C-alpha positions in Angstrom: 1.0 20.7 -19.4 -0.4 18.3 -21.9 0.2 14.6 -21.7 2.0 12.7 -24.4 0.7 9.1 -25.0 3.1 6.3 -25.7 2.2 4.4 -28.9 2.7 1.1 -26.9 3.7 0.1 -23.4 7.1 -1.0 -24.8 7.8 2.5 -26.1 7.5 3.8 -22.5 9.6 0.9 -21.1 6.8 -1.4 -20.0 5.9 -5.0 -21.0 2.8 -5.2 -23.1 2.0 -8.7 -21.8 2.5 -7.8 -18.2 0.4 -4.6 -18.6 -2.4 -6.8 -20.1 -2.2 -9.0 -17.1 -2.5 -6.0 -14.9 -5.5 -4.7 -16.9 -7.2 -8.1 -16.7 -6.5 -8.3 -12.9 -8.0 -4.9 -12.3 -11.1 -5.5 -14.4 -11.7 -8.8 -12.7 -11.1 -7.4 -9.2 -12.8 -4.0 -9.5 -14.9 -4.2 -12.7 -18.4 -4.6 -11.2 -18.4 -0.8 -10.5 -16.8 2.2 -12.3 -13.0 2.2 -12.1 -10.0 3.7 -13.8 -6.2 3.5 -13.8 -3.4 5.5 -15.3 0.4 4.8 -15.5 2.9 7.5 -16.4 6.4 6.1 -17.1 9.3 8.3 -18.2 6.9 11.2 -18.8 4.6 9.3 -21.1 1.1 7.8 -20.5 2.0 4.2 -20.8 -1.3 2.7 -19.8 -4.8 4.1 -19.3 -7.9 2.0 -18.8 -11.5 2.5 -17.6 -14.4 0.2 -17.1 -18.0 -0.2 -15.9 -19.0 3.3 -16.7 -15.7 5.0 -15.7 -14.0 7.1 -18.4 -11.2 9.6 -19.1 -13.8 12.4 -18.3 -14.9 10.9 -15.0 -14.1 13.0 -12.0 -13.2 11.3 -8.7 -13.4 13.0 -5.3 -9.9 12.2 -4.4 -10.5 12.2 -0.6 -7.4 12.4 1.6 -5.0 12.8 -1.4 -6.0 16.4 -0.7 -3.7 16.3 2.3 -0.7 16.1 0.0 -2.1 19.0 -2.0 -2.2 21.0 1.3 1.5 20.0 1.7 2.2 21.8 -1.6 0.6 25.0 -0.3 2.5 24.6 3.0 5.8 24.5 1.0 4.8 27.7 -0.8 4.0 29.5 2.5 7.4 28.5 3.9 9.3 29.5 0.8 7.5 32.9 1.0 8.8 33.3 4.6 5.2 33.6 5.9 6.1 31.2 8.8 8.2 28.0 9.4 7.4 24.4 10.3 8.3 25.3 13.9 5.7 28.1 14.1 3.0 27.3 16.8 -0.3 26.9 15.1 -1.8 28.8 18.1 0.0 31.9 17.1 -1.9 32.0 13.8 -5.2 30.3 14.7 -5.9 30.5 18.4 -9.0 28.2 18.0 -6.7 25.2 17.9 -6.6 25.7 21.7 -10.0 27.2 22.3 -11.8 24.3 20.6 -10.2 21.8 23.0 -9.3 23.9 26.0 -6.2 21.7 26.5 -3.1 23.7 27.4 -0.9 21.2 25.5 -2.4 22.3 22.2 -0.8 25.7 22.4 2.5 23.9 21.7 1.3 22.3 18.4 3.6 23.4 15.6 2.9 23.2 11.9 5.3 20.3 11.5 3.2 18.3 14.0 0.0 18.9 12.0 1.8 18.0 8.7 3.2 14.8 10.2 0.1 13.6 12.1 2.0 13.9 15.4 0.0 16.9 16.9 -2.2 15.0 19.3 -5.0 17.5 18.6 -8.4 16.2 19.7 -6.7 13.4 21.7 -5.1 13.1 25.1 -1.6 13.0 23.7 0.7 16.0 23.4 2.6 17.1 20.4 5.3 14.6 19.2 4.1 11.9 21.6 2.2 9.6 19.1 1.8 9.1 15.4 -1.9 9.0 14.7 -3.7 9.4 11.3 -5.6 12.5 12.5 -8.2 13.8 10.0 -9.2 16.8 12.3 -5.6 17.9 12.6 -5.0 17.7 8.9 -7.9 20.0 8.3 -6.6 22.2 11.1 -3.4 22.6 9.1 -5.4 23.8 6.1 -7.3 26.2 8.3 -4.0 27.7 9.7 -2.9 28.2 6.1 -6.2 29.9 5.2 -5.8 32.2 8.2 -2.2 32.9 7.2 -3.2 34.0 3.7 -6.2 36.0 5.0 -8.7 33.9 3.0 -12.5 34.2 3.6 -13.6 31.7 6.3 -10.0 30.4 6.3 -10.8 28.2 3.3 -7.9 27.4 1.1 -9.8 25.9 -1.9 -9.7 29.0 -4.1 -5.9 29.4 -3.5 -5.3 25.7 -4.2 -7.0 26.2 -7.6 -5.1 29.4 -8.4 -1.6 28.4 -7.1 -1.5 24.7 -7.9 -4.3 23.5 -10.2 -4.0 26.2 -12.8 -0.2 26.3 -13.1 0.0 22.5 -13.7 -2.8 22.6 -16.2 -5.4 20.9 -14.1 -8.0 23.5 -14.9 -10.7 20.8 -14.5 -10.2 20.5 -10.8 -13.2 21.3 -8.7 -11.9 22.7 -5.4 -14.3 23.3 -2.5 -14.8 22.6 1.2 -17.3 20.5 3.1 -19.7 22.4 5.2 -18.8 20.6 8.4 -17.6 21.7 11.9 -15.0 20.2 14.2 -16.2 17.9 17.0 -14.2 18.2 20.2 -12.4 15.0 21.2 -13.0 13.5 17.8 -9.8 13.3 15.7 -11.7 11.3 13.1 -14.1 14.1 12.2 -12.3 16.2 9.5 -14.4 19.3 10.0 -14.5 21.8 7.1 -12.1 19.8 5.0 -10.8 20.7 1.6 -12.2 18.5 -1.2 -11.0 18.1 -4.8 -12.8 16.4 -7.7 -10.4 15.5 -10.5 -10.0 13.3 -13.6 -7.1 10.8 -13.3 -5.2 12.6 -16.0 -5.3 15.9 -14.0 -4.4 14.0 -10.8 -1.4 12.6 -12.7 -0.3 16.2 -13.5 -0.2 16.9 -9.8 1.8 13.7 -9.2 4.2 14.7 -12.0 4.9 18.0 -10.2 6.2 16.0 -7.2 8.0 13.4 -9.4 9.8 16.4 -11.1 11.0 17.6 -7.7 8.6 20.5 -7.6 9.6 22.0 -10.9 7.2 23.1 -13.6 9.3 23.8 -16.6 11.5 26.7 -15.4 9.3 27.5 -12.4 9.8 26.0 -9.0 6.5 25.5 -7.1 8.0 23.3 -4.3 11.5 23.9 -3.0 13.8 20.9 -3.2 14.8 21.0 0.5 11.1 21.0 1.6 10.2 18.3 -1.0 13.1 16.0 0.1 11.8 16.2 3.7 8.2 15.9 2.8 8.7 12.5 1.0 11.0 11.0 3.7 9.9 9.6 7.0 9.7 12.3 9.7 7.9 10.0 12.2 10.2 7.0 12.6 10.8 7.8 16.3 7.0 7.2 16.8 6.9 4.1 14.6 5.2 6.0 11.8 5.9 6.1 8.1 4.8 9.6 7.1 6.5 12.7 5.8 4.6 16.0 5.4 1.2 14.7 4.4 2.6 11.8 2.4 3.0 8.2 3.3 6.6 6.9 2.9 7.9 3.4 2.1 11.2 3.6 4.1 12.7 0.2 4.6 9.8 -1.1 2.4 7.7 -1.5 5.4 4.3 -0.4 4.0 4.8 -1.7 0.5 7.2 -4.6 0.5 7.0 -5.1 -3.3 7.8 -1.4 -4.1 11.1 0.5 -3.9 12.0 2.2 -0.7 11.8 5.7 -2.3 8.1 5.2 -3.1 5.7 7.8 -1.6 2.0 7.9 -2.0 -1.4 8.9 -0.5 -4.7 7.2 -0.5 -8.1 8.8 -0.7 -11.6 7.7 0.5 -13.9 10.0 -1.4 -17.6 10.7 -1.9 -19.9 8.0 -3.3 -17.6 5.2 -2.1 -14.7 6.4 -4.3 -11.3 5.0 -3.5 -8.2 6.5 -5.1 -4.4 6.0 -4.8 -1.7 8.3 -6.1 1.7 6.7 -6.0 5.1 8.0 -7.2 8.4 6.1 -7.5 11.2 8.6 -8.4 13.9 5.9 -9.0 11.7 4.3 -11.7 10.3 7.6 -13.1 6.9 6.2 -12.5 3.5 7.6 -11.4 0.6 5.1 -10.9 -3.0 6.0 -10.1 -6.0 3.8 -9.5 -9.6 4.6 -8.8 -12.1 2.0 -7.7 -15.5 1.8 -5.9 -15.4 0.3 -2.4 -18.6 -1.5 -3.3 -16.6 -3.5 -5.8 -13.0 -3.4 -4.5 -11.7 -1.3 -1.6 -8.2 -0.6 -2.8 -7.6 1.3 0.5 -8.8 -1.4 2.9 -6.5 -1.5 6.0 -4.5 1.5 4.6 -3.0 2.2 8.0 -1.7 -1.4 8.4 1.9 -2.6 8.1 2.1 -3.5 5.3 -0.7 -2.0 3.4 -2.1 -5.2 1.7 -4.3 -4.0 -1.2 -2.1 -1.1 -2.3 0.9 -3.4 -2.2 -0.8 -6.1 -4.3 -1.9 -3.4 -6.8 1.5 -1.7 -7.3 3.2 -5.2 -7.5 1.1 -6.0 -10.6 2.3 -2.8 -12.2 5.9 -3.2 -11.3 5.9 -6.6 -12.9 5.6 -4.7 -16.2 8.7 -2.6 -15.8 11.3 -3.8 -18.3 
């Protein structure tokens, strides 16, 4: 797809004066290091700005936003009847047990990995605790890599072929970090997927989810899966998470955003901080990239509420007419 730019914020349903206030706020807050932001409203680029060396061509290592991309591949695998969310990961990738030697880990299902309720690399069993578990998220990608018979179980080439190219994000750099899992360390992501992308190409990915998984006449994400993925699957464990997406049910995480908001944050290489946020009810996609050395937009991103992300999206929502 190719983006269409709105001639003015008003043409895309946003207040010019409020957008200028947002632009000024972001420059003042984050402008001592490269930054960028992009707002898509009603299918049009309504606002785009960069500063301190950031530009439309700048690529950001999007960090944990990659988890939501893995969710897209998970949807495809399920739609192709390769397995289900209830499939034990051990049946596909026995190392999920052998790396820990904990019998409980044989019971970990794909839904547990996708919802951060697996307990892998911890003393908890599946579905006993919600915990933002980087190792388990990578494990989910490894299981998918094994399922598709990919070399070294690495999903990066398939992500590029099945997701980046169809949405027109040909500029994505998809690769894996050369790291290994550390037993009893859920914070060590191991051989994680990584994606470097411009904000415009990242917005194309967000638009796929905003459009309910449809790419023109092609369906990349089935609507039943998508509906579950962006709704809270972890409320019973006091979490706010779908299938590798944060949710805003009851406006707990983002009090100033609508309840149907879903998003993910990313802490990337070179102190990059990125947020991709989608509000279906407002037909809005918002992205921001900052440097943690200037402004850590993702500070306390596991808190209730998420303070910096909430302040940021509140500035943007003030512009909606």
